[in-house]
C-alpha positions in Angstrom: 0.0 0.0 0.0 1.3 3.5 -0.9 1.5 6.2 1.8 2.3 9.9 1.5 5.3 10.5 3.8 5.8 14.2 3.4 5.0 17.3 1.3 7.6 20.2 1.0 7.6 23.4 -0.8 10.3 25.9 -1.7 10.6 28.9 -3.9 11.9 27.9 -7.3 14.5 29.6 -9.3 16.6 27.6 -11.7 19.6 29.9 -11.0 19.8 29.0 -7.3 22.4 26.1 -7.6 24.7 28.6 -9.7 24.0 31.4 -7.2 25.0 29.3 -4.3 28.1 28.0 -6.0 29.2 31.6 -7.1 28.6 33.2 -3.7 25.6 35.3 -4.6 24.4 37.7 -1.8 21.4 35.3 -1.2 23.5 32.2 -1.2 23.3 31.6 2.5 19.5 32.0 2.5 19.1 29.8 -0.4 21.4 27.1 1.0 19.5 27.2 4.3 16.2 26.6 2.6 17.4 23.7 0.6 19.4 22.3 3.6 16.1 22.2 5.6 14.5 20.4 2.7 17.3 17.9 2.5 16.9 17.2 6.2 13.1 16.7 5.9 13.6 14.6 2.9 16.2 12.3 4.7 13.8 11.8 7.6 10.8 11.0 5.3 12.9 8.5 3.3 10.4 8.3 0.3 10.6 5.6 -2.3 9.3 8.0 -5.0 9.1 11.8 -5.4 6.1 13.6 -6.9 7.4 16.9 -8.1 4.9 19.7 -8.8 6.6 22.6 -10.6 6.0 25.4 -13.1 8.8 24.2 -15.6 6.2 23.4 -18.2 7.0 26.8 -19.9 10.4 25.4 -20.9 8.9 22.3 -22.3 5.8 23.3 -24.3 6.3 26.9 -25.6 3.2 27.0 -27.8 0.7 25.2 -25.6 0.8 25.6 -21.8 -1.3 22.8 -20.4 -2.7 23.2 -16.8 -1.2 19.9 -15.9 1.4 17.6 -17.4 2.4 14.2 -16.0 5.7 12.7 -17.4 5.2 9.0 -18.0 8.3 8.0 -19.8 10.9 5.8 -18.2 13.2 8.8 -17.8 13.6 12.5 -18.6 16.7 14.4 -19.6 17.3 18.0 -18.5 17.6 20.9 -17.8 17.2 22.2 -21.3 18.7 25.6 -20.6 21.1 25.2 -17.6 24.2 23.0 -18.6 25.2 22.6 -15.0 21.9 20.7 -14.2 22.3 18.3 -17.2 21.3 14.9 -16.2 18.9 12.0 -16.8 16.5 11.2 -14.1 14.5 7.9 -13.7 10.7 8.3 -13.7 8.4 5.8 -11.9 6.4 5.5 -15.1 4.0 2.9 -13.6 3.0 5.3 -10.8 2.8 8.3 -13.3 0.5 6.4 -15.5 -1.6 5.3 -12.5 -1.9 8.9 -11.4 -2.7 10.1 -15.0 -5.4 7.5 -15.4 -7.0 7.7 -12.0 -10.4 9.3 -12.0 -9.8 11.2 -8.7 
């Protein structure tokens, strides 16, 4: 049986990793926010993350859907930040279940 073990939210700015690495004036505040998230995440020890974000603008350009659920086996990104270039595994079975569930 599945269980939700946590829900966390943070301000999103794709420049945050670079700002922290380069000593931006907000680096300490950003590192603190993400450090707290890392500690909560470690305590929750989830098997799967469900990420809700507004990055759809970078992916769709012409057609901005209200919701999009990635159901592929993996995703490669980030499209416009080389320092974040990586491939991440997607729990496609869970994603398809969520997409097909009536509620």
